N, CA, C and O atoms as a GROMACS GRO file, in nm:
protein
  416
    1UNK      N    1  -1.261   3.049   3.375
    1UNK     CA    2  -1.206   3.109   3.238
    1UNK      C    3  -1.151   3.008   3.140
    1UNK      O    4  -1.136   3.063   3.031
    2UNK      N    5  -1.114   2.877   3.136
    2UNK     CA    6  -1.069   2.759   3.007
    2UNK      C    7  -1.214   2.768   2.986
    2UNK      O    8  -1.227   2.798   2.867
    3UNK      N    9  -1.343   2.756   3.048
    3UNK     CA   10  -1.459   2.673   2.983
    3UNK      C   11  -1.501   2.719   2.930
    3UNK      O   12  -1.560   2.651   2.846
    4UNK      N   13  -1.520   2.903   2.913
    4UNK     CA   14  -1.544   3.022   2.863
    4UNK      C   15  -1.504   3.004   2.733
    4UNK      O   16  -1.594   3.033   2.655
    5UNK      N   17  -1.384   2.960   2.670
    5UNK     CA   18  -1.282   2.957   2.590
    5UNK      C   19  -1.344   2.837   2.462
    5UNK      O   20  -1.363   2.849   2.342
    6UNK      N   21  -1.362   2.718   2.564
    6UNK     CA   22  -1.386   2.614   2.435
    6UNK      C   23  -1.559   2.666   2.434
    6UNK      O   24  -1.620   2.668   2.327
    7UNK      N   25  -1.629   2.707   2.572
    7UNK     CA   26  -1.723   2.721   2.504
    7UNK      C   27  -1.787   2.811   2.377
    7UNK      O   28  -1.894   2.796   2.318
    8UNK      N   29  -1.693   2.898   2.360
    8UNK     CA   30  -1.665   2.994   2.274
    8UNK      C   31  -1.640   2.921   2.129
    8UNK      O   32  -1.718   2.932   2.034
    9UNK      N   33  -1.499   2.832   2.126
    9UNK     CA   34  -1.442   2.802   2.045
    9UNK      C   35  -1.558   2.701   2.011
    9UNK      O   36  -1.554   2.730   1.892
   10UNK      N   37  -1.642   2.622   2.015
   10UNK     CA   38  -1.716   2.543   1.996
   10UNK      C   39  -1.844   2.616   1.947
   10UNK      O   40  -1.944   2.565   1.897
   11UNK      N   41  -1.823   2.717   1.967
   11UNK     CA   42  -1.995   2.814   1.876
   11UNK      C   43  -1.896   2.859   1.757
   11UNK      O   44  -1.944   2.888   1.647
   12UNK      N   45  -1.805   2.862   1.773
   12UNK     CA   46  -1.740   2.900   1.651
   12UNK      C   47  -1.720   2.844   1.548
   12UNK      O   48  -1.719   2.894   1.435
   13UNK      N   49  -1.693   2.687   1.593
   13UNK     CA   50  -1.650   2.578   1.508
   13UNK      C   51  -1.857   2.569   1.439
   13UNK      O   52  -1.898   2.549   1.325
   14UNK      N   53  -1.934   2.594   1.565
   14UNK     CA   54  -2.064   2.527   1.472
   14UNK      C   55  -2.110   2.591   1.377
   14UNK      O   56  -2.201   2.541   1.310
   15UNK      N   57  -2.051   2.737   1.342
   15UNK     CA   58  -2.094   2.882   1.320
   15UNK      C   59  -1.966   2.836   1.162
   15UNK      O   60  -1.994   2.894   1.056
   16UNK      N   61  -1.875   2.765   1.161
   16UNK     CA   62  -1.831   2.754   0.993
   16UNK      C   63  -1.918   2.678   0.932
   16UNK      O   64  -1.987   2.584   0.972
   17UNK      N   65  -1.900   2.763   0.767
   17UNK     CA   66  -1.995   2.649   0.673
   17UNK      C   67  -1.931   2.503   0.643
   17UNK      O   68  -1.810   2.481   0.633
   18UNK      N   69  -2.029   2.416   0.630
   18UNK     CA   70  -1.977   2.263   0.567
   18UNK      C   71  -1.884   2.271   0.461
   18UNK      O   72  -1.851   2.377   0.407
   19UNK      N   73  -1.850   2.183   0.438
   19UNK     CA   74  -1.728   2.133   0.279
   19UNK      C   75  -1.780   2.016   0.246
   19UNK      O   76  -1.799   1.905   0.297
   20UNK      N   77  -1.800   2.085   0.123
   20UNK     CA   78  -1.924   1.979   0.050
   20UNK      C   79  -1.811   1.918  -0.046
   20UNK      O   80  -1.705   1.979  -0.063
   21UNK      N   81  -1.832   1.816  -0.096
   21UNK     CA   82  -1.755   1.723  -0.174
   21UNK      C   83  -1.797   1.655  -0.284
   21UNK      O   84  -1.908   1.632  -0.235
   22UNK      N   85  -1.804   1.606  -0.388
   22UNK     CA   86  -1.844   1.579  -0.486
   22UNK      C   87  -1.857   1.464  -0.509
   22UNK      O   88  -1.740   1.428  -0.505
   23UNK      N   89  -1.948   1.326  -0.543
   23UNK     CA   90  -1.931   1.217  -0.607
   23UNK      C   91  -1.772   1.192  -0.675
   23UNK      O   92  -1.703   1.131  -0.593
   24UNK      N   93  -1.730   1.210  -0.748
   24UNK     CA   94  -1.628   1.211  -0.836
   24UNK      C   95  -1.553   1.216  -0.726
   24UNK      O   96  -1.529   1.104  -0.680
   25UNK      N   97  -1.497   1.328  -0.654
   25UNK     CA   98  -1.405   1.360  -0.526
   25UNK      C   99  -1.400   1.203  -0.467
   25UNK      O  100  -1.307   1.123  -0.470
   26UNK      N  101  -1.540   1.187  -0.410
   26UNK     CA  102  -1.590   1.103  -0.337
   26UNK      C  103  -1.485   0.936  -0.386
   26UNK      O  104  -1.393   0.899  -0.313
   27UNK      N  105  -1.525   0.859  -0.514
   27UNK     CA  106  -1.461   0.796  -0.575
   27UNK      C  107  -1.344   0.756  -0.641
   27UNK      O  108  -1.294   0.652  -0.685
   28UNK      N  109  -1.314   0.890  -0.632
   28UNK     CA  110  -1.157   0.917  -0.688
   28UNK      C  111  -1.038   0.851  -0.637
   28UNK      O  112  -0.952   0.806  -0.712
   29UNK      N  113  -1.032   0.844  -0.535
   29UNK     CA  114  -0.963   0.735  -0.429
   29UNK      C  115  -0.986   0.593  -0.421
   29UNK      O  116  -0.932   0.519  -0.338
   30UNK      N  117  -1.079   0.552  -0.524
   30UNK     CA  118  -1.113   0.398  -0.517
   30UNK      C  119  -1.020   0.304  -0.588
   30UNK      O  120  -0.954   0.342  -0.686
   31UNK      N  121  -1.015   0.219  -0.554
   31UNK     CA  122  -0.921   0.098  -0.628
   31UNK      C  123  -1.038   0.010  -0.661
   31UNK      O  124  -1.153   0.021  -0.619
   32UNK      N  125  -0.974  -0.107  -0.768
   32UNK     CA  126  -1.079  -0.143  -0.802
   32UNK      C  127  -1.135  -0.321  -0.684
   32UNK      O  128  -1.213  -0.413  -0.710
   33UNK      N  129  -1.085  -0.305  -0.615
   33UNK     CA  130  -1.130  -0.367  -0.473
   33UNK      C  131  -1.252  -0.306  -0.492
   33UNK      O  132  -1.349  -0.357  -0.548
   34UNK      N  133  -1.242  -0.148  -0.421
   34UNK     CA  134  -1.367  -0.073  -0.392
   34UNK      C  135  -1.463  -0.076  -0.506
   34UNK      O  136  -1.585  -0.076  -0.485
   35UNK      N  137  -1.424  -0.079  -0.597
   35UNK     CA  138  -1.515  -0.079  -0.710
   35UNK      C  139  -1.607  -0.243  -0.710
   35UNK      O  140  -1.728  -0.254  -0.725
   36UNK      N  141  -1.532  -0.329  -0.693
   36UNK     CA  142  -1.578  -0.440  -0.701
   36UNK      C  143  -1.671  -0.471  -0.539
   36UNK      O  144  -1.744  -0.571  -0.540
   37UNK      N  145  -1.667  -0.397  -0.426
   37UNK     CA  146  -1.749  -0.392  -0.305
   37UNK      C  147  -1.818  -0.318  -0.341
   37UNK      O  148  -1.924  -0.374  -0.312
   38UNK      N  149  -1.857  -0.191  -0.403
   38UNK     CA  150  -1.946  -0.130  -0.456
   38UNK      C  151  -2.058  -0.186  -0.527
   38UNK      O  152  -2.176  -0.164  -0.496
   39UNK      N  153  -2.021  -0.255  -0.618
   39UNK     CA  154  -2.107  -0.309  -0.720
   39UNK      C  155  -2.207  -0.411  -0.683
   39UNK      O  156  -2.322  -0.431  -0.723
   40UNK      N  157  -2.095  -0.499  -0.552
   40UNK     CA  158  -2.171  -0.588  -0.540
   40UNK      C  159  -2.263  -0.539  -0.410
   40UNK      O  160  -2.363  -0.603  -0.374
   41UNK      N  161  -2.232  -0.458  -0.365
   41UNK     CA  162  -2.321  -0.384  -0.254
   41UNK      C  163  -2.436  -0.362  -0.324
   41UNK      O  164  -2.549  -0.361  -0.277
   42UNK      N  165  -2.400  -0.343  -0.455
   42UNK     CA  166  -2.562  -0.242  -0.515
   42UNK      C  167  -2.612  -0.362  -0.549
   42UNK      O  168  -2.732  -0.364  -0.521
   43UNK      N  169  -2.571  -0.476  -0.601
   43UNK     CA  170  -2.663  -0.590  -0.681
   43UNK      C  171  -2.709  -0.635  -0.536
   43UNK      O  172  -2.831  -0.650  -0.547
   44UNK      N  173  -2.670  -0.666  -0.392
   44UNK     CA  174  -2.759  -0.685  -0.298
   44UNK      C  175  -2.857  -0.582  -0.233
   44UNK      O  176  -2.969  -0.606  -0.188
   45UNK      N  177  -2.795  -0.465  -0.237
   45UNK     CA  178  -2.955  -0.357  -0.260
   45UNK      C  179  -3.045  -0.386  -0.348
   45UNK      O  180  -3.155  -0.422  -0.307
   46UNK      N  181  -3.024  -0.378  -0.453
   46UNK     CA  182  -3.157  -0.430  -0.518
   46UNK      C  183  -3.243  -0.559  -0.495
   46UNK      O  184  -3.366  -0.568  -0.487
   47UNK      N  185  -3.154  -0.647  -0.488
   47UNK     CA  186  -3.232  -0.777  -0.435
   47UNK      C  187  -3.300  -0.744  -0.328
   47UNK      O  188  -3.416  -0.786  -0.329
   48UNK      N  189  -3.265  -0.679  -0.228
   48UNK     CA  190  -3.298  -0.673  -0.102
   48UNK      C  191  -3.427  -0.549  -0.146
   48UNK      O  192  -3.536  -0.557  -0.088
   49UNK      N  193  -3.405  -0.441  -0.249
   49UNK     CA  194  -3.513  -0.379  -0.293
   49UNK      C  195  -3.661  -0.464  -0.325
   49UNK      O  196  -3.771  -0.457  -0.270
   50UNK      N  197  -3.615  -0.539  -0.429
   50UNK     CA  198  -3.702  -0.669  -0.467
   50UNK      C  199  -3.782  -0.769  -0.450
   50UNK      O  200  -3.876  -0.818  -0.513
   51UNK      N  201  -3.715  -0.795  -0.325
   51UNK     CA  202  -3.748  -0.896  -0.226
   51UNK      C  203  -3.920  -0.877  -0.191
   51UNK      O  204  -4.001  -0.958  -0.235
   52UNK      N  205  -3.964  -0.754  -0.104
   52UNK     CA  206  -4.085  -0.766  -0.067
   52UNK      C  207  -4.167  -0.748  -0.216
   52UNK      O  208  -4.273  -0.797  -0.175
   53UNK      N  209  -4.181  -0.732  -0.281
   53UNK     CA  210  -4.291  -0.742  -0.401
   53UNK      C  211  -4.247  -0.880  -0.499
   53UNK      O  212  -4.321  -0.920  -0.589
   54UNK      N  213  -4.142  -0.933  -0.472
   54UNK     CA  214  -4.153  -1.063  -0.526
   54UNK      C  215  -4.229  -1.174  -0.440
   54UNK      O  216  -4.314  -1.245  -0.494
   55UNK      N  217  -4.190  -1.190  -0.272
   55UNK     CA  218  -4.288  -1.252  -0.243
   55UNK      C  219  -4.411  -1.217  -0.203
   55UNK      O  220  -4.481  -1.295  -0.138
   56UNK      N  221  -4.457  -1.079  -0.242
   56UNK     CA  222  -4.597  -1.061  -0.263
   56UNK      C  223  -4.644  -1.138  -0.352
   56UNK      O  224  -4.759  -1.172  -0.326
   57UNK      N  225  -4.603  -1.178  -0.446
   57UNK     CA  226  -4.666  -1.198  -0.588
   57UNK      C  227  -4.625  -1.319  -0.536
   57UNK      O  228  -4.715  -1.368  -0.468
   58UNK      N  229  -4.524  -1.389  -0.539
   58UNK     CA  230  -4.540  -1.573  -0.501
   58UNK      C  231  -4.634  -1.610  -0.366
   58UNK      O  232  -4.666  -1.727  -0.349
   59UNK      N  233  -4.666  -1.530  -0.293
   59UNK     CA  234  -4.740  -1.563  -0.202
   59UNK      C  235  -4.873  -1.557  -0.212
   59UNK      O  236  -4.948  -1.617  -0.134
   60UNK      N  237  -4.918  -1.475  -0.323
   60UNK     CA  238  -5.047  -1.453  -0.375
   60UNK      C  239  -5.039  -1.589  -0.442
   60UNK      O  240  -5.049  -1.705  -0.400
   61UNK      N  241  -5.013  -1.527  -0.581
   61UNK     CA  242  -5.028  -1.718  -0.621
   61UNK      C  243  -5.017  -1.840  -0.575
   61UNK      O  244  -5.035  -1.938  -0.646
   62UNK      N  245  -4.986  -1.845  -0.453
   62UNK     CA  246  -5.016  -1.960  -0.386
   62UNK      C  247  -5.166  -1.986  -0.324
   62UNK      O  248  -5.247  -2.079  -0.328
   63UNK      N  249  -5.161  -1.819  -0.252
   63UNK     CA  250  -5.271  -1.839  -0.180
   63UNK      C  251  -5.428  -1.859  -0.288
   63UNK      O  252  -5.544  -1.890  -0.259
   64UNK      N  253  -5.362  -1.826  -0.411
   64UNK     CA  254  -5.490  -1.865  -0.519
   64UNK      C  255  -5.504  -1.964  -0.574
   64UNK      O  256  -5.613  -1.988  -0.626
   65UNK      N  257  -5.396  -2.059  -0.581
   65UNK     CA  258  -5.373  -2.209  -0.626
   65UNK      C  259  -5.438  -2.236  -0.564
   65UNK      O  260  -5.543  -2.256  -0.625
   66UNK      N  261  -5.459  -2.276  -0.346
   66UNK     CA  262  -5.582  -2.334  -0.235
   66UNK      C  263  -5.689  -2.278  -0.308
   66UNK      O  264  -5.763  -2.376  -0.302
   67UNK      N  265  -5.761  -2.183  -0.382
   67UNK     CA  266  -5.890  -2.143  -0.412
   67UNK      C  267  -5.932  -2.232  -0.538
   67UNK      O  268  -6.030  -2.307  -0.548
   68UNK      N  269  -5.830  -2.204  -0.632
   68UNK     CA  270  -5.857  -2.301  -0.767
   68UNK      C  271  -5.866  -2.472  -0.776
   68UNK      O  272  -5.931  -2.540  -0.855
   69UNK      N  273  -5.789  -2.508  -0.680
   69UNK     CA  274  -5.791  -2.642  -0.697
   69UNK      C  275  -5.805  -2.658  -0.580
   69UNK      O  276  -5.694  -2.660  -0.529
   70UNK      N  277  -5.929  -2.678  -0.462
   70UNK     CA  278  -5.945  -2.691  -0.392
   70UNK      C  279  -5.987  -2.826  -0.384
   70UNK      O  280  -5.946  -2.881  -0.281
   71UNK      N  281  -6.064  -2.907  -0.468
   71UNK     CA  282  -6.074  -3.024  -0.437
   71UNK      C  283  -6.046  -3.147  -0.528
   71UNK      O  284  -6.083  -3.264  -0.532
   72UNK      N  285  -5.954  -3.057  -0.607
   72UNK     CA  286  -5.878  -3.160  -0.714
   72UNK      C  287  -5.745  -3.230  -0.664
   72UNK      O  288  -5.672  -3.185  -0.575
   73UNK      N  289  -5.720  -3.372  -0.750
   73UNK     CA  290  -5.563  -3.378  -0.754
   73UNK      C  291  -5.469  -3.326  -0.769
   73UNK      O  292  -5.370  -3.384  -0.725
   74UNK      N  293  -5.450  -3.203  -0.830
   74UNK     CA  294  -5.353  -3.097  -0.864
   74UNK      C  295  -5.317  -2.994  -0.729
   74UNK      O  296  -5.256  -2.888  -0.746
   75UNK      N  297  -5.371  -3.048  -0.572
   75UNK     CA  298  -5.337  -2.948  -0.519
   75UNK      C  299  -5.172  -3.019  -0.460
   75UNK      O  300  -5.103  -2.953  -0.383
   76UNK      N  301  -5.141  -3.116  -0.493
   76UNK     CA  302  -5.043  -3.113  -0.435
   76UNK      C  303  -4.951  -3.064  -0.546
   76UNK      O  304  -4.860  -2.992  -0.504
   77UNK      N  305  -4.952  -3.079  -0.653
   77UNK     CA  306  -4.868  -3.024  -0.745
   77UNK      C  307  -4.854  -2.844  -0.753
   77UNK      O  308  -4.753  -2.784  -0.792
   78UNK      N  309  -4.981  -2.781  -0.707
   78UNK     CA  310  -4.954  -2.659  -0.678
   78UNK      C  311  -4.922  -2.622  -0.529
   78UNK      O  312  -4.907  -2.503  -0.505
   79UNK      N  313  -4.907  -2.732  -0.402
   79UNK     CA  314  -4.857  -2.670  -0.336
   79UNK      C  315  -4.703  -2.717  -0.330
   79UNK      O  316  -4.641  -2.725  -0.223
   80UNK      N  317  -4.658  -2.741  -0.433
   80UNK     CA  318  -4.517  -2.755  -0.455
   80UNK      C  319  -4.434  -2.630  -0.489
   80UNK      O  320  -4.312  -2.616  -0.486
   81UNK      N  321  -4.548  -2.527  -0.529
   81UNK     CA  322  -4.489  -2.401  -0.530
   81UNK      C  323  -4.437  -2.310  -0.418
   81UNK      O  324  -4.386  -2.198  -0.408
   82UNK      N  325  -4.472  -2.409  -0.341
   82UNK     CA  326  -4.356  -2.354  -0.155
   82UNK      C  327  -4.229  -2.374  -0.217
   82UNK      O  328  -4.136  -2.321  -0.155
   83UNK      N  329  -4.200  -2.432  -0.316
   83UNK     CA  330  -4.065  -2.434  -0.327
   83UNK      C  331  -3.997  -2.305  -0.342
   83UNK      O  332  -3.916  -2.252  -0.265
   84UNK      N  333  -4.050  -2.258  -0.466
   84UNK     CA  334  -4.059  -2.106  -0.511
   84UNK      C  335  -4.008  -1.958  -0.385
   84UNK      O  336  -3.922  -1.870  -0.395
   85UNK      N  337  -4.113  -1.991  -0.273
   85UNK     CA  338  -4.100  -1.938  -0.190
   85UNK      C  339  -3.991  -1.927  -0.132
   85UNK      O  340  -3.922  -1.826  -0.122
   86UNK      N  341  -3.964  -2.064  -0.077
   86UNK     CA  342  -3.860  -2.090   0.002
   86UNK      C  343  -3.734  -2.093  -0.090
   86UNK      O  344  -3.642  -2.094  -0.008
   87UNK      N  345  -3.696  -2.094  -0.174
   87UNK     CA  346  -3.595  -2.027  -0.268
   87UNK      C  347  -3.604  -1.938  -0.223
   87UNK      O  348  -3.545  -1.922  -0.116
   88UNK      N  349  -3.661  -1.860  -0.264
   88UNK     CA  350  -3.657  -1.667  -0.296
   88UNK      C  351  -3.667  -1.622  -0.143
   88UNK      O  352  -3.635  -1.505  -0.120
   89UNK      N  353  -3.697  -1.681  -0.064
   89UNK     CA  354  -3.667  -1.631   0.064
   89UNK      C  355  -3.483  -1.633   0.105
   89UNK      O  356  -3.418  -1.534   0.139
   90UNK      N  357  -3.426  -1.782   0.089
   90UNK     CA  358  -3.326  -1.822   0.082
   90UNK      C  359  -3.180  -1.700  -0.017
   90UNK      O  360  -3.066  -1.667   0.016
   91UNK      N  361  -3.269  -1.667  -0.143
   91UNK     CA  362  -3.238  -1.550  -0.210
   91UNK      C  363  -3.195  -1.434  -0.126
   91UNK      O  364  -3.090  -1.394  -0.076
   92UNK      N  365  -3.347  -1.388  -0.134
   92UNK     CA  366  -3.359  -1.240   0.010
   92UNK      C  367  -3.220  -1.263   0.080
   92UNK      O  368  -3.115  -1.205   0.053
   93UNK      N  369  -3.237  -1.342   0.158
   93UNK     CA  370  -3.139  -1.357   0.312
   93UNK      C  371  -3.031  -1.303   0.282
   93UNK      O  372  -2.984  -1.200   0.331
   94UNK      N  373  -2.965  -1.397   0.165
   94UNK     CA  374  -2.826  -1.396   0.066
   94UNK      C  375  -2.770  -1.256   0.078
   94UNK      O  376  -2.672  -1.208   0.136
   95UNK      N  377  -2.912  -1.185  -0.029
   95UNK     CA  378  -2.881  -1.044  -0.066
   95UNK      C  379  -2.913  -0.945   0.043
   95UNK      O  380  -2.890  -0.824   0.046
   96UNK      N  381  -2.972  -1.022   0.132
   96UNK     CA  382  -2.960  -0.866   0.307
   96UNK      C  383  -2.870  -0.846   0.348
   96UNK      O  384  -2.829  -0.736   0.383
   97UNK      N  385  -2.789  -1.001   0.357
   97UNK     CA  386  -2.650  -1.021   0.400
   97UNK      C  387  -2.548  -0.967   0.340
   97UNK      O  388  -2.453  -0.905   0.387
   98UNK      N  389  -2.570  -0.992   0.242
   98UNK     CA  390  -2.456  -0.921   0.107
   98UNK      C  391  -2.470  -0.734   0.158
   98UNK      O  392  -2.393  -0.653   0.208
   99UNK      N  393  -2.594  -0.729   0.116
   99UNK     CA  394  -2.594  -0.559   0.151
   99UNK      C  395  -2.563  -0.518   0.247
   99UNK      O  396  -2.503  -0.411   0.239
  100UNK      N  397  -2.586  -0.584   0.408
  100UNK     CA  398  -2.562  -0.543   0.509
  100UNK      C  399  -2.390  -0.526   0.552
  100UNK      O  400  -2.333  -0.435   0.613
  101UNK      N  401  -2.343  -0.641   0.497
  101UNK     CA  402  -2.160  -0.647   0.490
  101UNK      C  403  -2.096  -0.543   0.428
  101UNK      O  404  -2.006  -0.467   0.459
  102UNK      N  405  -2.184  -0.564   0.308
  102UNK     CA  406  -2.068  -0.421   0.234
  102UNK      C  407  -2.116  -0.295   0.265
  102UNK      O  408  -2.033  -0.212   0.230
  103UNK      N  409  -2.234  -0.235   0.325
  103UNK     CA  410  -2.260  -0.133   0.289
  103UNK      C  411  -2.267  -0.025   0.447
  103UNK      O  412  -2.243   0.091   0.481
  104UNK      N  413  -2.323  -0.171   0.514
  104UNK     CA  414  -2.294  -0.086   0.638
  104UNK      C  415  -2.120  -0.158   0.732
  104UNK      O  416  -2.078  -0.104   0.835
   0.00000   0.00000   0.00000
């Protein structure tokens, strides 16, 4: 008999309408530390979102440099553009870690 009551209670609670809360109400209890975390996490999320197009552009430029300067002494200079690829990879890793630890 108690199982039926529990089942009825679960069905009744499933039929109740959801209470919706506005964004203003959610952020009304935030303090300055929360705003700092939200801002920092948003910057990390933007950096994470920019990462794939940026890496595509940098890698495409690197591949084009091999085709343009295949037999000249400028190859070493063009290959040094790999530094930009490595620096951007470190920045992307930092933004992903930042976003993960703040928003996850």
